[in-house]
Every structure is written in structure tokens, then in C-alpha cells.
C-alpha positions as CSV (number, residue, x, y, z in Angstrom):
1,X,25.9,8.2,7.0
2,X,24.8,5.0,5.7
3,X,23.5,5.5,2.7
4,X,24.9,6.5,-0.7
5,X,22.2,8.9,-1.7
6,X,22.6,12.1,-2.1
7,X,21.5,15.0,0.3
8,X,18.2,17.0,-0.3
9,X,18.6,20.3,-2.0
10,X,17.2,21.7,1.5
11,X,20.2,20.3,3.5
12,X,22.6,21.1,1.1
13,X,21.8,24.6,1.1
14,X,21.9,24.7,5.3
15,X,25.4,23.3,5.0
16,X,26.2,26.0,2.5
17,X,24.6,28.7,5.0
18,X,26.3,27.3,8.2
19,X,29.4,27.3,6.5
20,X,29.2,30.6,5.3
21,X,28.4,31.9,8.5
22,X,31.1,30.4,10.3
23,X,33.5,31.5,8.0
24,X,32.3,35.6,8.4
25,X,32.3,34.8,12.3
26,X,35.8,33.7,11.6
27,X,36.2,37.0,9.7
28,X,34.8,39.4,12.8
29,X,37.3,37.7,15.0
30,X,40.1,38.6,13.0
31,X,38.8,42.2,12.9
32,X,38.5,42.5,16.3
33,X,41.7,40.8,16.6
34,X,43.8,43.1,14.8
35,X,42.1,46.0,16.3
36,X,43.1,44.9,19.8
37,X,46.8,44.1,18.5
38,X,46.5,47.6,17.3
39,X,45.8,49.2,20.4
40,X,48.4,46.7,22.7
41,X,51.2,47.1,20.5
42,X,52.5,43.5,21.1
43,X,55.9,42.3,19.8
44,X,55.9,41.3,16.0
45,X,53.0,43.7,15.3
46,X,53.6,43.7,11.7
47,X,53.1,39.7,11.6
48,X,49.9,39.4,13.6
49,X,48.5,42.2,11.6
50,X,49.3,40.4,8.4
51,X,47.5,37.2,9.2
52,X,44.5,39.4,10.5
53,X,44.3,41.2,7.6
54,X,44.6,38.3,5.1
55,X,41.8,36.7,7.0
56,X,39.6,39.9,7.2
57,X,40.2,40.4,3.4
58,X,40.6,36.5,2.0
59,X,37.7,34.9,4.2
60,X,34.8,37.0,2.7
61,X,35.9,35.8,-1.1
62,X,36.5,32.5,-0.1
63,X,33.2,32.1,1.8
64,X,31.3,33.2,-1.2
65,X,33.1,30.7,-3.2
66,X,32.2,28.0,-0.9
67,X,28.6,28.7,-0.7
68,X,28.1,29.2,-4.1
69,X,29.7,26.0,-4.9
70,X,27.6,22.5,-5.5
71,X,28.3,19.3,-4.5
72,X,31.3,17.4,-6.3
73,X,29.2,15.2,-9.1
74,X,29.4,11.4,-8.4
75,X,32.3,10.3,-10.7
76,X,34.6,13.2,-9.1
77,X,34.1,12.3,-5.4
78,X,37.3,10.7,-3.8
79,X,35.3,7.8,-2.1
80,X,33.9,6.7,-5.0
81,X,37.3,6.9,-6.9
82,X,38.9,4.7,-4.2
83,X,35.8,2.0,-3.5
84,X,36.7,-1.0,-6.0
85,X,34.5,-1.1,-8.9
86,X,32.5,-4.4,-9.4
87,X,34.0,-6.3,-12.0
88,X,32.3,-9.2,-14.4
89,X,33.0,-12.5,-13.3
90,X,35.6,-14.1,-16.4
91,X,33.6,-17.9,-16.0
92,X,30.5,-17.4,-17.6
93,X,29.2,-20.4,-15.6
94,X,28.7,-17.7,-12.8
95,X,25.7,-15.7,-14.7
96,X,22.7,-15.2,-12.4
97,X,20.6,-17.3,-14.7
98,X,22.3,-20.5,-14.5
99,X,22.3,-20.8,-10.4
100,X,19.7,-21.3,-8.3
101,X,17.7,-18.3,-6.3
102,X,16.9,-18.8,-2.4
103,X,13.4,-17.4,-2.1
104,X,12.4,-16.6,1.0
105,X,8.3,-17.3,1.6
106,X,6.9,-15.0,4.1
107,X,4.4,-17.6,5.0
């Protein structure tokens, strides 16, 4: 993203909807894989079923939390915390009023 402007509410909603649908597809995949595992009885079946069932049960809760979550406030965003904040120059001679300003004439 080139600008620091916030995304529109429609874009935020669309991003949350896409994330929710993706997580629900992942949940469906976990359930299908669990059914296939039960039918084929591979080694370490208990381990694979545990992983698939945790995905099938835990993903909906996480998906709802993320879908209802609002974007972070500007002061809480990591990008803004890492960026250097402009500081005032200690020398008052560098004030904007004392400098000559370059004027660009369109003619």
C-alpha cells in the first residue's frame, strides 16, 4: 500500500469475509481428512484425528473472533511504533518562518 490512509469500511468487510470463508474451508478440509483417516486407519491415527478434530472445533471460534475484529488503531499498529517520529530541531534558527521558501510558479 502506498498511502497511510485507512482502508474503506467496504474493503475491511470484504477482507474479513474472505478470511472467514478461507478458515471455514480449512475446517471443512479438516473434517473430510478426519473421515478419510478413519476409513483408512493409518499409523498414529489418534494423533492425526486429534489434529483434525482440533482444527474442526477450534477454527470456527477463531474465525468468528477474527471476522468480528476491527482493524487496530493507528497508535497500536506495529508499523507506526517502529517508524521514527519527527522531532523538533533544538536550534530555533531552523524554524519554518525564518527560512526562505521556494515558490514554484506554474507560468
